[in-house]
MMTF fields as JSON, N, C-alpha, C and O atoms, coordinates in Angstrom:
{
  "mmtfVersion": "1.0.0",
  "mmtfProducer": "UNKNOWN",
  "numBonds": 503,
  "numAtoms": 504,
  "numGroups": 126,
  "numChains": 1,
  "numModels": 1,
  "chainsPerModel": [1],
  "groupsPerChain": [126],
  "chainIdList": ["A"],
  "bondAtomList": [4, 2, 8, 6, 12, 10, 16, 14, 20, 18, 24, 22, 28, 26, 32, 30, 36, 34, 40, 38, 44, 42, 48, 46, 52, 50, 56, 54, 60, 58, 64, 62, 68, 66, 72, 70, 76, 74, 80, 78, 84, 82, 88, 86, 92, 90, 96, 94, 100, 98, 104, 102, 108, 106, 112, 110, 116, 114, 120, 118, 124, 122, 128, 126, 132, 130, 136, 134, 140, 138, 144, 142, 148, 146, 152, 150, 156, 154, 160, 158, 164, 162, 168, 166, 172, 170, 176, 174, 180, 178, 184, 182, 188, 186, 192, 190, 196, 194, 200, 198, 204, 202, 208, 206, 212, 210, 216, 214, 220, 218, 224, 222, 228, 226, 232, 230, 236, 234, 240, 238, 244, 242, 248, 246, 252, 250, 256, 254, 260, 258, 264, 262, 268, 266, 272, 270, 276, 274, 280, 278, 284, 282, 288, 286, 292, 290, 296, 294, 300, 298, 304, 302, 308, 306, 312, 310, 316, 314, 320, 318, 324, 322, 328, 326, 332, 330, 336, 334, 340, 338, 344, 342, 348, 346, 352, 350, 356, 354, 360, 358, 364, 362, 368, 366, 372, 370, 376, 374, 380, 378, 384, 382, 388, 386, 392, 390, 396, 394, 400, 398, 404, 402, 408, 406, 412, 410, 416, 414, 420, 418, 424, 422, 428, 426, 432, 430, 436, 434, 440, 438, 444, 442, 448, 446, 452, 450, 456, 454, 460, 458, 464, 462, 468, 466, 472, 470, 476, 474, 480, 478, 484, 482, 488, 486, 492, 490, 496, 494, 500, 498],
  "bondOrderList": [1, 1, 1, 1, 1, 1, 1, 1, 1, 1, 1, 1, 1, 1, 1, 1, 1, 1, 1, 1, 1, 1, 1, 1, 1, 1, 1, 1, 1, 1, 1, 1, 1, 1, 1, 1, 1, 1, 1, 1, 1, 1, 1, 1, 1, 1, 1, 1, 1, 1, 1, 1, 1, 1, 1, 1, 1, 1, 1, 1, 1, 1, 1, 1, 1, 1, 1, 1, 1, 1, 1, 1, 1, 1, 1, 1, 1, 1, 1, 1, 1, 1, 1, 1, 1, 1, 1, 1, 1, 1, 1, 1, 1, 1, 1, 1, 1, 1, 1, 1, 1, 1, 1, 1, 1, 1, 1, 1, 1, 1, 1, 1, 1, 1, 1, 1, 1, 1, 1, 1, 1, 1, 1, 1, 1],
  "groupList": [{"groupName": "MET", "atomNameList": ["N", "CA", "C", "O"], "elementList": ["N", "C", "C", "O"], "formalChargeList": [0, 0, 0, 0], "bondAtomList": [1, 0, 2, 1, 3, 2], "bondOrderList": [1, 1, 2], "singleLetterCode": "M", "chemCompType": "L-PEPTIDE LINKING"}, {"groupName": "ASP", "atomNameList": ["N", "CA", "C", "O"], "elementList": ["N", "C", "C", "O"], "formalChargeList": [0, 0, 0, 0], "bondAtomList": [1, 0, 2, 1, 3, 2], "bondOrderList": [1, 1, 2], "singleLetterCode": "D", "chemCompType": "L-PEPTIDE LINKING"}, {"groupName": "PRO", "atomNameList": ["N", "CA", "C", "O"], "elementList": ["N", "C", "C", "O"], "formalChargeList": [0, 0, 0, 0], "bondAtomList": [1, 0, 2, 1, 3, 2], "bondOrderList": [1, 1, 2], "singleLetterCode": "P", "chemCompType": "L-PEPTIDE LINKING"}, {"groupName": "ALA", "atomNameList": ["N", "CA", "C", "O"], "elementList": ["N", "C", "C", "O"], "formalChargeList": [0, 0, 0, 0], "bondAtomList": [1, 0, 2, 1, 3, 2], "bondOrderList": [1, 1, 2], "singleLetterCode": "A", "chemCompType": "L-PEPTIDE LINKING"}, {"groupName": "ILE", "atomNameList": ["N", "CA", "C", "O"], "elementList": ["N", "C", "C", "O"], "formalChargeList": [0, 0, 0, 0], "bondAtomList": [1, 0, 2, 1, 3, 2], "bondOrderList": [1, 1, 2], "singleLetterCode": "I", "chemCompType": "L-PEPTIDE LINKING"}, {"groupName": "GLU", "atomNameList": ["N", "CA", "C", "O"], "elementList": ["N", "C", "C", "O"], "formalChargeList": [0, 0, 0, 0], "bondAtomList": [1, 0, 2, 1, 3, 2], "bondOrderList": [1, 1, 2], "singleLetterCode": "E", "chemCompType": "L-PEPTIDE LINKING"}, {"groupName": "LYS", "atomNameList": ["N", "CA", "C", "O"], "elementList": ["N", "C", "C", "O"], "formalChargeList": [0, 0, 0, 0], "bondAtomList": [1, 0, 2, 1, 3, 2], "bondOrderList": [1, 1, 2], "singleLetterCode": "K", "chemCompType": "L-PEPTIDE LINKING"}, {"groupName": "ARG", "atomNameList": ["N", "CA", "C", "O"], "elementList": ["N", "C", "C", "O"], "formalChargeList": [0, 0, 0, 0], "bondAtomList": [1, 0, 2, 1, 3, 2], "bondOrderList": [1, 1, 2], "singleLetterCode": "R", "chemCompType": "L-PEPTIDE LINKING"}, {"groupName": "THR", "atomNameList": ["N", "CA", "C", "O"], "elementList": ["N", "C", "C", "O"], "formalChargeList": [0, 0, 0, 0], "bondAtomList": [1, 0, 2, 1, 3, 2], "bondOrderList": [1, 1, 2], "singleLetterCode": "T", "chemCompType": "L-PEPTIDE LINKING"}, {"groupName": "LEU", "atomNameList": ["N", "CA", "C", "O"], "elementList": ["N", "C", "C", "O"], "formalChargeList": [0, 0, 0, 0], "bondAtomList": [1, 0, 2, 1, 3, 2], "bondOrderList": [1, 1, 2], "singleLetterCode": "L", "chemCompType": "L-PEPTIDE LINKING"}, {"groupName": "TRP", "atomNameList": ["N", "CA", "C", "O"], "elementList": ["N", "C", "C", "O"], "formalChargeList": [0, 0, 0, 0], "bondAtomList": [1, 0, 2, 1, 3, 2], "bondOrderList": [1, 1, 2], "singleLetterCode": "W", "chemCompType": "L-PEPTIDE LINKING"}, {"groupName": "ASN", "atomNameList": ["N", "CA", "C", "O"], "elementList": ["N", "C", "C", "O"], "formalChargeList": [0, 0, 0, 0], "bondAtomList": [1, 0, 2, 1, 3, 2], "bondOrderList": [1, 1, 2], "singleLetterCode": "N", "chemCompType": "L-PEPTIDE LINKING"}, {"groupName": "CYS", "atomNameList": ["N", "CA", "C", "O"], "elementList": ["N", "C", "C", "O"], "formalChargeList": [0, 0, 0, 0], "bondAtomList": [1, 0, 2, 1, 3, 2], "bondOrderList": [1, 1, 2], "singleLetterCode": "C", "chemCompType": "L-PEPTIDE LINKING"}, {"groupName": "VAL", "atomNameList": ["N", "CA", "C", "O"], "elementList": ["N", "C", "C", "O"], "formalChargeList": [0, 0, 0, 0], "bondAtomList": [1, 0, 2, 1, 3, 2], "bondOrderList": [1, 1, 2], "singleLetterCode": "V", "chemCompType": "L-PEPTIDE LINKING"}, {"groupName": "GLY", "atomNameList": ["N", "CA", "C", "O"], "elementList": ["N", "C", "C", "O"], "formalChargeList": [0, 0, 0, 0], "bondAtomList": [1, 0, 2, 1, 3, 2], "bondOrderList": [1, 1, 2], "singleLetterCode": "G", "chemCompType": "PEPTIDE LINKING"}, {"groupName": "HIS", "atomNameList": ["N", "CA", "C", "O"], "elementList": ["N", "C", "C", "O"], "formalChargeList": [0, 0, 0, 0], "bondAtomList": [1, 0, 2, 1, 3, 2], "bondOrderList": [1, 1, 2], "singleLetterCode": "H", "chemCompType": "L-PEPTIDE LINKING"}, {"groupName": "PHE", "atomNameList": ["N", "CA", "C", "O"], "elementList": ["N", "C", "C", "O"], "formalChargeList": [0, 0, 0, 0], "bondAtomList": [1, 0, 2, 1, 3, 2], "bondOrderList": [1, 1, 2], "singleLetterCode": "F", "chemCompType": "L-PEPTIDE LINKING"}, {"groupName": "GLN", "atomNameList": ["N", "CA", "C", "O"], "elementList": ["N", "C", "C", "O"], "formalChargeList": [0, 0, 0, 0], "bondAtomList": [1, 0, 2, 1, 3, 2], "bondOrderList": [1, 1, 2], "singleLetterCode": "Q", "chemCompType": "L-PEPTIDE LINKING"}, {"groupName": "TYR", "atomNameList": ["N", "CA", "C", "O"], "elementList": ["N", "C", "C", "O"], "formalChargeList": [0, 0, 0, 0], "bondAtomList": [1, 0, 2, 1, 3, 2], "bondOrderList": [1, 1, 2], "singleLetterCode": "Y", "chemCompType": "L-PEPTIDE LINKING"}, {"groupName": "SER", "atomNameList": ["N", "CA", "C", "O"], "elementList": ["N", "C", "C", "O"], "formalChargeList": [0, 0, 0, 0], "bondAtomList": [1, 0, 2, 1, 3, 2], "bondOrderList": [1, 1, 2], "singleLetterCode": "S", "chemCompType": "L-PEPTIDE LINKING"}],
  "groupTypeList": [0, 1, 2, 3, 4, 5, 6, 3, 7, 3, 0, 7, 6, 3, 0, 8, 2, 2, 5, 9, 7, 9, 10, 11, 12, 9, 7, 7, 9, 7, 13, 5, 14, 7, 15, 16, 7, 7, 17, 8, 2, 16, 7, 14, 18, 16, 9, 1, 16, 13, 12, 15, 7, 19, 7, 9, 13, 4, 5, 13, 1, 14, 17, 0, 15, 5, 15, 7, 14, 5, 15, 1, 7, 8, 7, 1, 3, 13, 9, 9, 7, 5, 14, 18, 7, 8, 9, 7, 16, 8, 11, 3, 3, 13, 7, 1, 15, 4, 1, 10, 13, 0, 5, 7, 4, 7, 8, 5, 9, 14, 8, 14, 13, 2, 15, 2, 14, 19, 3, 19, 2, 7, 7, 2, 19, 2],
  "groupIdList": [1, 2, 3, 4, 5, 6, 7, 8, 9, 10, 11, 12, 13, 14, 15, 16, 17, 18, 19, 20, 21, 22, 23, 24, 25, 26, 27, 28, 29, 30, 31, 32, 33, 34, 35, 36, 37, 38, 39, 40, 41, 42, 43, 44, 45, 46, 47, 48, 49, 50, 51, 52, 53, 54, 55, 56, 57, 58, 59, 60, 61, 62, 63, 64, 65, 66, 67, 68, 69, 70, 71, 72, 73, 74, 75, 76, 77, 78, 79, 80, 81, 82, 83, 84, 85, 86, 87, 88, 89, 90, 91, 92, 93, 94, 95, 96, 97, 98, 99, 100, 101, 102, 103, 104, 105, 106, 107, 108, 109, 110, 111, 112, 113, 114, 115, 116, 117, 118, 119, 120, 121, 122, 123, 124, 125, 126],
  "secStructList": [7, 7, 2, 2, 2, 2, 2, 2, 2, 2, 2, 2, 2, 1, 7, 7, 2, 2, 2, 2, 2, 2, 2, 2, 2, 2, 6, 4, 4, 4, 6, 6, 6, 7, 7, 7, 3, 3, 3, 3, 3, 3, 6, 6, 3, 3, 3, 3, 3, 3, 3, 6, 6, 6, 6, 3, 3, 3, 3, 3, 3, 7, 4, 4, 4, 4, 4, 7, 2, 2, 2, 2, 2, 2, 2, 2, 2, 2, 2, 2, 2, 6, 6, 7, 3, 3, 3, 3, 3, 3, 2, 2, 2, 2, 2, 2, 7, 2, 2, 2, 2, 2, 2, 2, 2, 2, 2, 2, 2, 2, 2, 7, 1, 7, 7, 4, 4, 4, 1, 1, 7, 7, 7, 7, 7, 7],
  "xCoordList": [46.773, 47.612, 48.134, 47.451, 49.867, 50.464, 49.768, 49.372, 49.63, 48.879, 49.639, 49.126, 50.895, 51.813, 51.586, 51.443, 51.556, 51.256, 49.778, 49.54, 48.687, 47.312, 47.586, 47.106, 48.195, 48.166, 48.821, 48.323, 49.754, 50.541, 49.663, 49.678, 48.793, 48.017, 46.948, 46.57, 46.305, 45.459, 46.119, 45.454, 47.098, 47.773, 48.189, 48.31, 48.369, 48.672, 47.312, 47.318, 46.434, 44.831, 44.651, 43.903, 45.231, 44.78, 45.803, 45.669, 46.717, 47.763, 47.281, 46.458, 47.846, 47.577, 48.077, 49.077, 47.332, 47.326, 49.131, 49.745, 49.772, 51.175, 51.861, 52.608, 51.483, 52.212, 51.881, 52.576, 50.951, 50.431, 51.212, 51.57, 51.474, 52.223, 53.633, 54.24, 54.213, 55.635, 55.826, 56.841, 54.852, 54.757, 54.813, 55.67, 53.9, 54.013, 55.249, 55.605, 56.029, 57.302, 58.424, 59.31, 58.452, 59.441, 59.395, 60.341, 57.981, 57.829, 58.487, 58.63, 58.903, 59.344, 60.847, 61.44, 61.366, 62.759, 63.083, 64.227, 62.248, 62.57, 63.463, 64.279, 63.159, 64.048, 65.277, 66.088, 65.645, 67.088, 67.618, 68.481, 66.935, 67.425, 66.985, 67.537, 65.955, 65.761, 64.278, 63.29, 64.254, 62.869, 62.398, 62.98, 61.532, 60.724, 59.578, 58.964, 59.241, 58.238, 57.596, 58.312, 56.416, 55.32, 54.941, 54.638, 55.02, 54.095, 54.539, 53.806, 55.911, 56.613, 56.666, 57.008, 56.36, 56.728, 58.2, 58.763, 58.996, 60.278, 60.713, 60.544, 61.315, 61.587, 60.681, 61.082, 59.217, 58.115, 57.71, 56.885, 58.228, 57.753, 57.143, 57.028, 56.706, 55.983, 56.769, 56.742, 57.559, 58.18, 57.444, 56.979, 57.274, 56.519, 56.84, 55.986, 58.409, 58.974, 60.211, 60.789, 60.791, 61.921, 62.316, 61.591, 63.84, 64.488, 65.64, 66.572, 65.401, 66.3, 67.72, 68.712, 67.716, 68.936, 70.03, 71.208, 69.291, 70.118, 70.168, 71.144, 69.251, 69.073, 68.906, 69.606, 67.65, 67.192, 65.512, 64.616, 65.343, 63.949, 63.394, 63.93, 62.271, 61.725, 60.549, 59.681, 60.49, 58.932, 58.455, 59.196, 57.214, 56.528, 55.652, 54.782, 56.029, 55.572, 54.557, 54.709, 53.387, 52.02, 52.06, 53.025, 50.969, 51.14, 51.099, 51.428, 50.686, 50.739, 52.509, 52.772, 53.396, 54.685, 55.128, 56.268, 54.442, 54.927, 55.025, 55.726, 54.408, 53.891, 54.931, 55.064, 55.506, 56.225, 57.631, 58.23, 58.228, 59.736, 60.314, 60.811, 60.437, 61.1, 60.995, 61.947, 59.673, 59.515, 60.155, 60.539, 60.273, 60.866, 62.349, 62.889, 62.97, 64.416, 64.638, 65.695, 63.876, 64.274, 64.038, 64.744, 62.995, 62.901, 64.111, 64.782, 64.418, 65.551, 67.01, 67.834, 67.075, 68.217, 68.335, 69.378, 67.004, 67.02, 67.312, 68.187, 66.698, 66.928, 68.467, 69.017, 68.994, 70.519, 71.364, 72.296, 71.027, 71.899, 71.709, 72.559, 70.572, 70.283, 71.091, 71.19, 71.634, 72.348, 71.544, 72.044, 70.319, 69.432, 69.481, 69.483, 69.516, 69.236, 67.893, 67.068, 67.599, 66.3, 66.173, 66.857, 65.311, 65.02, 63.45, 62.531, 63.454, 61.994, 61.571, 62.396, 60.446, 60.103, 58.525, 57.943, 57.971, 56.762, 55.836, 56.249, 54.639, 53.531, 53.642, 53.69, 53.695, 53.89, 55.085, 54.939, 56.112, 57.211, 56.986, 57.321, 56.261, 55.874, 54.967, 55.266, 53.965, 53.035, 53.561, 53.317, 54.321, 54.493, 56.113, 56.5, 56.858, 58.062, 58.706, 59.82, 57.946, 58.198, 59.389, 59.989, 59.845, 61.074, 62.224, 63.125, 62.082, 63.252, 63.329, 64.395, 62.306, 62.25, 62.712, 63.3, 62.534, 63.04, 64.649, 65.405, 64.884, 66.289, 67.171, 68.24, 66.507, 67.23, 67.429, 68.57, 66.237, 66.19, 67.19, 67.948, 67.268, 68.087, 69.698, 70.567, 69.975, 71.246, 71.806, 72.951, 70.791, 71.041, 70.935, 71.195, 70.585, 70.509, 72.206, 72.915, 72.519, 73.724, 75.057, 76.155, 74.64, 75.703, 76.059, 77.206, 75.188, 75.218, 75.942, 76.026, 76.381, 76.79, 75.772, 75.032, 75.821, 74.884, 75.361, 76.52, 74.4, 74.934, 73.764, 72.648, 74.295, 73.143, 72.439, 71.245, 73.324, 72.795, 71.8, 71.278, 71.507, 70.58, 69.204, 68.415, 68.904, 67.804, 66.686, 65.591, 66.844, 65.957, 66.265, 66.607, 66.137, 66.377, 65.363, 64.17, 66.042, 65.303, 64.395, 64.729, 63.178, 62.517, 62.867, 63.163, 62.921, 63.272, 62.754, 61.604, 63.443, 62.402, 61.323, 61.608, 60.213, 59.31, 59.506, 58.755],
  "yCoordList": [79.95, 80.751, 79.665, 78.671, 79.858, 78.909, 78.704, 79.686, 77.492, 77.152, 77.604, 78.084, 77.517, 78.264, 79.695, 80.285, 80.328, 81.913, 82.172, 83.348, 81.36, 81.423, 81.157, 81.94, 80.285, 79.785, 80.885, 81.238, 81.444, 82.528, 83.729, 84.264, 84.217, 85.362, 85.056, 85.973, 83.907, 83.652, 83.747, 84.363, 83.401, 83.293, 84.728, 85.018, 85.491, 86.904, 87.891, 88.871, 87.286, 87.821, 87.229, 87.816, 85.902, 85.459, 85.569, 84.75, 86.418, 86.491, 86.804, 87.646, 86.102, 86.25, 87.554, 88.132, 87.97, 89.496, 89.419, 90.383, 88.499, 88.527, 88.999, 89.974, 88.098, 88.278, 89.596, 90.014, 90.071, 91.631, 92.623, 93.666, 92.344, 93.463, 93.342, 94.36, 92.049, 92.164, 92.815, 93.478, 92.656, 92.893, 94.66, 95.354, 95.139, 96.329, 96.992, 97.986, 96.422, 96.709, 96.406, 97.251, 95.363, 94.915, 96.034, 96.364, 96.462, 97.499, 98.819, 99.47, 99.265, 100.217, 100.229, 101.237, 98.941, 98.945, 99.139, 98.89, 99.52, 99.771, 101.243, 101.54, 101.954, 103.222, 103.133, 103.973, 101.7, 101.415, 100.244, 99.435, 100.269, 99.762, 97.932, 97.088, 97.63, 96.206, 95.898, 96.583, 95.113, 94.988, 93.398, 92.398, 93.421, 91.931, 91.469, 92.385, 90.389, 89.951, 88.975, 88.261, 88.925, 87.877, 87.049, 87.227, 85.748, 84.413, 84.388, 84.612, 84.065, 83.842, 82.322, 81.61, 81.805, 80.483, 80.326, 81.135, 79.185, 78.907, 77.731, 77.296, 76.976, 75.551, 74.563, 73.66, 74.755, 73.999, 74.263, 73.528, 75.379, 75.967, 77.355, 77.858, 78.032, 79.164, 79.823, 79.342, 81.005, 81.72, 82.829, 83.637, 82.97, 84.085, 85.328, 86.107, 85.598, 86.981, 86.691, 85.82, 87.109, 87.065, 88.335, 89.118, 88.518, 89.701, 88.805, 88.27, 88.745, 88.039, 88.707, 88.061, 89.954, 90.905, 90.247, 89.934, 90.157, 89.876, 88.063, 87.468, 87.482, 86.172, 85.667, 84.783, 86.41, 86.359, 85.877, 86.578, 84.875, 84.515, 84.61, 84.177, 85.26, 85.317, 84.609, 84.776, 83.878, 83.036, 83.396, 83.586, 83.466, 83.667, 82.422, 82.075, 81.798, 80.448, 80.453, 80.93, 79.995, 79.889, 78.377, 77.613, 78.184, 76.916, 75.654, 74.539, 75.891, 74.853, 74.172, 72.99, 75.079, 74.585, 73.953, 73.492, 73.811, 72.944, 71.632, 70.842, 71.303, 69.765, 69.684, 68.656, 70.756, 70.444, 70.716, 71.223, 70.351, 70.561, 69.974, 70.718, 68.777, 68.132, 68.763, 69.007, 68.941, 69.745, 70.991, 71.38, 71.7, 73.232, 72.777, 73.162, 72.04, 71.649, 71.375, 71.83, 70.657, 70.194, 71.443, 71.652, 72.057, 73.182, 74.177, 74.617, 74.538, 75.604, 74.922, 75.599, 73.893, 73.113, 73.286, 73.601, 73.044, 73.543, 74.82, 75.013, 75.879, 76.993, 77.541, 78.434, 76.97, 77.134, 76.579, 77.225, 75.383, 75.044, 75.883, 75.844, 76.702, 77.627, 78.901, 79.812, 79.15, 80.172, 81.37, 82.475, 80.983, 81.73, 81.462, 80.277, 82.259, 82.337, 82.259, 82.858, 81.589, 81.627, 82.192, 81.704, 83.168, 83.625, 83.119, 83.136, 82.692, 82.168, 82.961, 83.122, 83.419, 84.231, 83.495, 83.044, 83.45, 82.946, 83.978, 85.137, 83.739, 84.841, 85.705, 86.903, 85.357, 85.989, 86.978, 88.174, 86.525, 87.436, 88.805, 89.96, 88.218, 89.482, 90.276, 91.465, 89.862, 90.522, 91.39, 92.596, 90.762, 91.474, 92.006, 92.602, 91.778, 91.987, 92.571, 92.201, 93.495, 93.673, 94.536, 94.509, 95.386, 96.167, 95.203, 95.309, 94.168, 93.087, 92.384, 92.097, 92.171, 91.414, 92.12, 91.458, 93.136, 94.176, 94.298, 94.21, 94.528, 94.757, 93.634, 93.805, 92.342, 90.915, 91.073, 90.882, 91.47, 91.36, 92.108, 91.626, 93.438, 94.557, 93.824, 93.978, 93.058, 92.655, 91.642, 91.604, 90.796, 89.785, 90.225, 89.42, 91.405, 91.877, 92.443, 92.392, 92.841, 93.647, 92.576, 92.84, 91.42, 90.308, 89.732, 89.684, 89.396, 88.941, 87.401, 86.831, 86.88, 85.501, 84.666, 85.016, 83.444, 82.423, 82.011, 81.636, 82.087, 81.619, 80.557, 80.847, 79.442, 78.203, 78.455, 78.196, 79.037, 79.178, 80.312, 80.512, 81.085, 82.217, 81.712, 82.603, 80.546, 80.003, 80.22, 80.525, 80.099, 80.219, 81.036, 80.582, 82.227, 83.478, 83.211, 82.919, 83.362, 83.391, 84.554, 85.728, 84.132, 85.298, 86.074, 85.412, 87.401, 88.232, 87.855, 87.417, 87.959, 87.909, 88.753, 89.921, 88.616, 89.699, 90.559, 91.526],
  "zCoordList": [81.187, 82.378, 83.115, 83.359, 83.66, 84.221, 85.626, 86.254, 86.087, 87.514, 88.497, 89.508, 88.34, 89.754, 89.889, 90.96, 88.462, 88.879, 89.046, 89.318, 88.954, 89.306, 90.874, 91.693, 91.204, 92.702, 93.366, 94.435, 92.98, 93.593, 93.875, 94.983, 92.749, 92.947, 93.76, 94.488, 93.832, 95.147, 96.322, 97.154, 96.687, 97.765, 98.291, 99.481, 97.331, 97.585, 98.248, 98.994, 97.73, 98.282, 99.361, 100.143, 99.815, 100.826, 102.026, 102.935, 102.103, 103.226, 104.637, 104.996, 105.211, 106.801, 107.37, 106.945, 108.34, 109.18, 109.319, 108.863, 109.822, 109.91, 108.826, 108.746, 107.893, 106.434, 105.612, 104.687, 105.989, 105.571, 106.276, 105.729, 107.419, 108.379, 107.823, 107.49, 107.702, 107.216, 105.926, 105.713, 104.999, 103.397, 103.652, 103.105, 104.44, 104.39, 104.698, 104.065, 105.783, 106.227, 105.164, 105.034, 104.46, 103.562, 102.184, 101.469, 102.106, 101.006, 101.066, 100.03, 102.225, 102.811, 102.298, 101.913, 102.356, 102.011, 100.492, 100.111, 99.71, 98.269, 98.257, 97.384, 99.26, 99.275, 99.444, 99.054, 100.278, 100.373, 99.413, 99.753, 98.083, 97.119, 97.222, 96.516, 98.194, 98.314, 97.576, 97.844, 96.896, 96.319, 96.622, 96.201, 97.226, 97.811, 96.88, 96.334, 96.645, 95.945, 96.919, 97.621, 96.978, 97.918, 96.974, 95.794, 97.915, 97.332, 95.787, 94.824, 95.769, 94.596, 94.384, 95.329, 93.24, 92.669, 92.445, 91.708, 93.114, 92.863, 93.088, 94.227, 92.201, 92.288, 92.854, 93.59, 92.454, 93.218, 94.414, 94.955, 95.045, 96.135, 95.946, 94.829, 97.212, 97.257, 98.299, 99.431, 98.022, 98.873, 99.35, 98.546, 100.676, 101.384, 100.822, 100.399, 100.801, 100.335, 99.835, 100.486, 98.933, 98.246, 97.726, 97.111, 98.099, 97.448, 96.731, 97.33, 95.345, 94.331, 94.52, 94.854, 94.293, 94.217, 95.583, 95.412, 96.876, 98.014, 97.95, 98.407, 97.464, 97.536, 98.77, 99.264, 99.475, 100.673, 100.719, 100.247, 101.219, 101.439, 103.074, 104.095, 102.916, 104.46, 104.437, 103.58, 105.283, 105.621, 106.994, 107.959, 106.99, 108.316, 108.432, 107.633, 109.573, 109.972, 110.719, 111.843, 110.378, 111.415, 111.981, 111.968, 112.401, 113.387, 112.429, 112.835, 111.167, 110.124, 110.236, 110.016, 110.564, 110.248, 111.416, 111.366, 112.545, 113.788, 113.378, 114.01, 112.395, 111.862, 110.467, 109.803, 110.225, 108.596, 108.635, 107.686, 109.841, 110.028, 109.097, 108.252, 108.937, 107.756, 106.191, 105.45, 105.93, 104.702, 104.462, 103.358, 105.719, 105.841, 105.562, 104.525, 106.374, 106.297, 105.1, 104.662, 104.253, 103.017, 101.791, 100.804, 102.164, 101.066, 101.475, 100.543, 102.695, 102.951, 102.219, 101.604, 102.377, 101.714, 100.499, 99.926, 99.876, 98.235, 97.945, 97.1, 98.529, 98.395, 98.797, 98.154, 99.791, 99.984, 98.856, 98.38, 98.442, 97.076, 95.865, 94.976, 95.754, 94.616, 95.244, 94.422, 96.391, 96.58, 97.49, 97.698, 97.952, 98.853, 100.325, 100.659, 101.133, 102.687, 102.963, 102.273, 103.893, 104.394, 105.974, 106.874, 106.174, 107.599, 107.819, 107.0, 109.107, 109.458, 110.705, 111.604, 110.798, 111.996, 112.161, 111.174, 113.456, 113.57, 113.558, 113.599, 113.509, 113.615, 114.648, 114.371, 115.798, 117.049, 116.885, 117.135, 116.518, 116.271, 115.442, 115.701, 114.297, 113.266, 114.199, 114.31, 114.855, 115.333, 116.463, 116.477, 117.47, 118.595, 118.687, 119.692, 117.737, 117.691, 116.336, 115.966, 115.628, 114.247, 114.098, 113.024, 115.169, 114.908, 114.764, 113.932, 115.746, 115.938, 114.568, 114.024, 114.139, 112.969, 111.697, 110.841, 111.558, 110.707, 110.619, 109.652, 111.964, 112.317, 111.744, 111.158, 112.023, 112.003, 110.464, 110.043, 109.388, 108.148, 107.573, 106.731, 108.021, 107.494, 107.777, 106.919, 108.999, 109.258, 108.344, 107.893, 108.129, 106.863, 105.518, 104.623, 105.24, 103.835, 103.792, 102.787, 104.794, 104.823, 104.678, 104.189, 105.203, 105.074, 103.676, 103.231, 103.178, 101.7, 101.603, 100.515, 102.674, 102.773, 103.423, 104.342, 102.803, 103.541, 104.912, 105.094, 105.94, 107.109, 107.705, 108.139, 107.6, 107.843, 109.241, 109.388, 110.399, 111.489, 111.643, 112.74, 110.555, 110.57, 109.821, 109.508, 109.554, 109.008, 109.924, 109.452, 111.145, 112.258, 113.4, 114.492, 113.126, 114.281, 115.483, 115.401, 116.462, 117.807, 118.102, 117.942, 118.56, 118.95, 120.062, 121.057, 120.185, 121.365, 122.631, 122.672, 123.703, 125.002, 125.315, 125.05, 125.768, 125.849, 126.814, 126.94]
}
């Protein structure tokens, strides 16, 4: 079996609580015609969540991403060249502001146009 597929399966089994919370919300979007996949291998990267039809990637960034800024920027640039937009949310935003996160995702799903400034949406004020 392909090692990337094996790794993706392992990652699906080891999702963080914020990833699981967002996954449960994203799955509900199927009734709106949006199908997300989780922990998907793509161009040498593993995407937390991706809707290929809308060419939208959703990433939930934990503490490890604080030290991976350059890696994440490179990855997002690769995805943008492939026609995919990336939205990044912190664990805290998913945990504490899931309604805002889902509203932001729905807004981006409705645009269908890459917006470089949309790669790092701000977390709402508490």
